TORVEX-242822 format. One record per residue (C-alpha): x, y, z; residue in three letters; residue number from 1. Coordinates in nm, 2 decimals. Each point is the difference from the previous one (the first is absolute). Layout:
<rs>
+--------+--------+--------+--------+-----+
|      x |      y |      z | residu | num |
+--------+--------+--------+--------+-----+
|      X |      Y |      Z |    ALA | NUM |
...
+--------+--------+--------+--------+-----+
</rs>
This chain:
<rs>
+--------+--------+--------+--------+-----+
|      x |      y |      z | residu | num |
+--------+--------+--------+--------+-----+
|  14.49 |   8.99 |  19.32 |    MET |   1 |
|   0.07 |   0.36 |  -0.11 |    ALA |   2 |
|  -0.19 |   0.28 |   0.15 |    PHE |   3 |
|  -0.31 |   0.06 |  -0.21 |    ASN |   4 |
|  -0.15 |   0.34 |   0.06 |    PHE |   5 |
|  -0.33 |  -0.09 |  -0.17 |    LYS |   6 |
|  -0.04 |  -0.30 |   0.23 |    LEU |   7 |
|   0.09 |   0.20 |   0.30 |    HIS |   8 |
|  -0.27 |   0.26 |  -0.07 |    CYS |   9 |
|  -0.26 |  -0.26 |  -0.09 |    LEU |  10 |
|   0.09 |  -0.19 |   0.32 |    SER |  11 |
|  -0.10 |   0.29 |   0.21 |    ALA |  12 |
|  -0.35 |  -0.02 |  -0.15 |    PHE |  13 |
|  -0.03 |  -0.38 |  -0.05 |    ARG |  14 |
|  -0.31 |   0.00 |   0.21 |    GLU |  15 |
|  -0.18 |   0.19 |  -0.28 |    PHE |  16 |
|   0.19 |  -0.12 |  -0.30 |    LEU |  17 |
|   0.05 |  -0.37 |   0.05 |    VAL |  18 |
|  -0.28 |  -0.25 |  -0.06 |    TYR |  19 |
|  -0.06 |  -0.21 |   0.31 |    HIS |  20 |
|   0.27 |   0.19 |   0.19 |    HIS |  21 |
|  -0.12 |  -0.15 |   0.34 |    LYS |  22 |
|   0.08 |  -0.35 |  -0.13 |    SER |  23 |
|   0.34 |   0.12 |  -0.12 |    LEU |  24 |
|   0.07 |   0.17 |   0.34 |    GLU |  25 |
|  -0.10 |  -0.32 |   0.18 |    PHE |  26 |
|   0.24 |  -0.21 |  -0.21 |    ARG |  27 |
|   0.27 |   0.27 |   0.07 |    ALA |  28 |
|  -0.05 |  -0.03 |   0.37 |    LYS |  29 |
|   0.03 |  -0.38 |  -0.01 |    VAL |  30 |
|   0.32 |   0.01 |  -0.20 |    PHE |  31 |
|   0.13 |   0.28 |   0.22 |    ALA |  32 |
|  -0.06 |  -0.21 |   0.31 |    ALA |  33 |
|   0.22 |  -0.28 |  -0.13 |    ILE |  34 |
|   0.27 |   0.24 |  -0.13 |    ILE |  35 |
|   0.00 |   0.22 |   0.31 |    ALA |  36 |
|   0.06 |  -0.30 |   0.22 |    ALA |  37 |
|   0.35 |   0.00 |  -0.13 |    LYS |  38 |
|   0.26 |   0.21 |   0.19 |    LEU |  39 |
|   0.12 |   0.17 |  -0.31 |    ASP |  40 |
|  -0.21 |  -0.05 |  -0.32 |    PRO |  41 |
|   0.20 |   0.06 |  -0.31 |    ASP |  42 |
|  -0.05 |   0.04 |  -0.38 |    ASP |  43 |
|  -0.01 |  -0.37 |  -0.05 |    ASP |  44 |
|  -0.32 |  -0.02 |   0.20 |    ASP |  45 |
|  -0.16 |   0.25 |  -0.22 |    PHE |  46 |
|   0.13 |  -0.16 |  -0.31 |    ALA |  47 |
|  -0.18 |  -0.32 |   0.10 |    VAL |  48 |
|  -0.31 |   0.21 |   0.08 |    LEU |  49 |
|   0.02 |   0.16 |  -0.34 |    SER |  50 |
|  -0.01 |  -0.35 |  -0.16 |    ASP |  51 |
|  -0.29 |  -0.10 |   0.22 |    ILE |  52 |
|  -0.19 |   0.32 |  -0.09 |    ALA |  53 |
|   0.05 |  -0.07 |  -0.37 |    SER |  54 |
|  -0.16 |  -0.34 |   0.05 |    GLU |  55 |
|  -0.29 |   0.14 |   0.20 |    ILE |  56 |
|  -0.07 |   0.29 |  -0.24 |    TYR |  57 |
|   0.12 |  -0.15 |  -0.32 |    GLU |  58 |
|   0.01 |   0.26 |  -0.28 |    GLY |  59 |
|  -0.09 |   0.29 |   0.24 |    ASP |  60 |
|   0.33 |   0.17 |   0.06 |    VAL |  61 |
|  -0.16 |   0.29 |   0.19 |    THR |  62 |
|  -0.16 |  -0.22 |   0.26 |    ARG |  63 |
|   0.33 |  -0.20 |   0.03 |    GLN |  64 |
|   0.19 |   0.32 |   0.07 |    ASN |  65 |
|  -0.27 |   0.12 |   0.24 |    PHE |  66 |
|   0.02 |  -0.33 |   0.20 |    LEU |  67 |
|   0.37 |   0.02 |   0.03 |    VAL |  68 |
|   0.00 |   0.37 |   0.09 |    LYS |  69 |
|  -0.28 |  -0.04 |   0.26 |    ALA |  70 |
|   0.18 |  -0.30 |   0.15 |    THR |  71 |
|   0.32 |   0.20 |   0.03 |    LYS |  72 |
|  -0.19 |   0.28 |   0.17 |    GLU |  73 |
|  -0.15 |  -0.24 |   0.26 |    TYR |  74 |
|   0.34 |  -0.16 |   0.06 |    VAL |  75 |
|   0.16 |   0.34 |   0.05 |    ALA |  76 |
|  -0.26 |   0.11 |   0.25 |    LYS |  77 |
|   0.05 |  -0.32 |   0.20 |    VAL |  78 |
|   0.38 |   0.04 |   0.00 |    LYS |  79 |
|  -0.03 |   0.36 |   0.11 |    LYS |  80 |
|  -0.26 |  -0.10 |   0.25 |    LYS |  81 |
|  -0.19 |   0.30 |  -0.12 |    ASP |  82 |
|  -0.34 |  -0.08 |   0.15 |    HIS |  83 |
|   0.02 |  -0.34 |  -0.16 |    LEU |  84 |
|   0.16 |  -0.30 |   0.16 |    THR |  85 |
|   0.00 |  -0.36 |  -0.13 |    LEU |  86 |
|  -0.26 |  -0.09 |   0.26 |    ASP |  87 |
|  -0.22 |   0.30 |  -0.11 |    ALA |  88 |
|   0.04 |  -0.11 |  -0.36 |    LEU |  89 |
|  -0.11 |  -0.35 |   0.08 |    LEU |  90 |
|  -0.30 |   0.13 |   0.20 |    LEU |  91 |
|  -0.10 |   0.22 |  -0.29 |    SER |  92 |
|   0.02 |  -0.31 |  -0.23 |    ILE |  93 |
|  -0.22 |  -0.19 |   0.25 |    ASP |  94 |
|  -0.25 |   0.28 |   0.01 |    LYS |  95 |
|  -0.02 |   0.02 |  -0.38 |    GLU |  96 |
|  -0.05 |  -0.37 |  -0.03 |    ILE |  97 |
|  -0.28 |   0.02 |   0.26 |    LYS |  98 |
|  -0.17 |   0.28 |  -0.20 |    GLN |  99 |
|   0.06 |  -0.15 |  -0.34 |    ASN | 100 |
|   0.01 |  -0.38 |   0.02 |    LYS | 101 |
|   0.09 |  -0.02 |  -0.37 |    ARG | 102 |
|   0.33 |   0.15 |   0.08 |    TYR | 103 |
|   0.10 |  -0.33 |   0.16 |    ALA | 104 |
|   0.00 |  -0.15 |  -0.36 |    ASN | 105 |
|   0.25 |   0.27 |  -0.11 |    LYS | 106 |
|   0.28 |  -0.14 |   0.21 |    ILE | 107 |
|   0.21 |  -0.24 |  -0.21 |    ASP | 108 |
|   0.22 |  -0.19 |   0.23 |    PHE | 109 |
|   0.23 |  -0.12 |  -0.28 |    ALA | 110 |
|   0.08 |   0.37 |  -0.07 |    HIS | 111 |
|   0.06 |   0.07 |   0.37 |    LEU | 112 |
|   0.24 |  -0.30 |   0.03 |    ARG | 113 |
|   0.21 |   0.14 |  -0.28 |    ARG | 114 |
|   0.06 |   0.31 |   0.21 |    LEU | 115 |
|   0.12 |  -0.19 |   0.31 |    ILE | 116 |
|   0.38 |   0.03 |   0.01 |    SER | 117 |
|   0.29 |   0.12 |   0.21 |    GLY | 118 |
|   0.17 |  -0.11 |   0.32 |    CYS | 119 |
|  -0.16 |  -0.25 |   0.24 |    ASP | 120 |
|  -0.14 |   0.28 |   0.22 |    GLU | 121 |
|  -0.16 |   0.18 |  -0.29 |    GLU | 122 |
|  -0.15 |  -0.32 |  -0.15 |    THR | 123 |
|  -0.14 |  -0.09 |   0.34 |    LEU | 124 |
|  -0.19 |   0.33 |   0.03 |    ILE | 125 |
|  -0.11 |  -0.03 |  -0.36 |    GLN | 126 |
|  -0.12 |  -0.35 |   0.06 |    GLN | 127 |
|  -0.20 |   0.12 |   0.30 |    ARG | 128 |
|  -0.16 |   0.27 |  -0.21 |    VAL | 129 |
|  -0.07 |  -0.26 |  -0.27 |    TYR | 130 |
|  -0.17 |  -0.23 |   0.26 |    GLU | 131 |
|  -0.21 |   0.29 |   0.13 |    PHE | 132 |
|  -0.12 |   0.06 |  -0.35 |    LEU | 133 |
|  -0.08 |  -0.37 |  -0.05 |    ILE | 134 |
|  -0.20 |   0.01 |   0.33 |    SER | 135 |
|  -0.19 |   0.31 |  -0.11 |    GLU | 136 |
|  -0.09 |  -0.14 |  -0.33 |    VAL | 137 |
|  -0.12 |  -0.34 |   0.15 |    LYS | 138 |
|  -0.20 |   0.18 |   0.26 |    THR | 139 |
|  -0.18 |   0.24 |  -0.23 |    HIS | 140 |
|  -0.06 |  -0.25 |  -0.28 |    LEU | 141 |
|  -0.16 |  -0.24 |   0.25 |    GLN | 142 |
|  -0.23 |   0.28 |   0.13 |    ILE | 143 |
|  -0.13 |   0.10 |  -0.34 |    SER | 144 |
+--------+--------+--------+--------+-----+
</rs>
């Protein structure tokens, strides 16, 4: 995906400019958790994510692009270990599901399975993240 200056500027203010930005951010965190579990995420991972984003936000290219960009930002933070580790990201997802039970319904496990790829070590970690998310959804949907 080529650099898009308009998207970059809008992304900095997505909290104010994107309808239901918190829901989009939550989805970005979930996708980032699966992708960041890989040792070295690559462009293919984000190409798959782009396809998924077009399915979620059919006809809304701006939201599709924001989802991919926000996910890339979270993955980059986890990889740099810049105040965000994979564990911290998962705890953040847990906290958001506890605060907003409806977010549990936003996790589409078929989408997440499409992102699981790589060597055995990577897929094992991704599978553990996937299983954690399943557990969180089951727990919070039973409570509500």
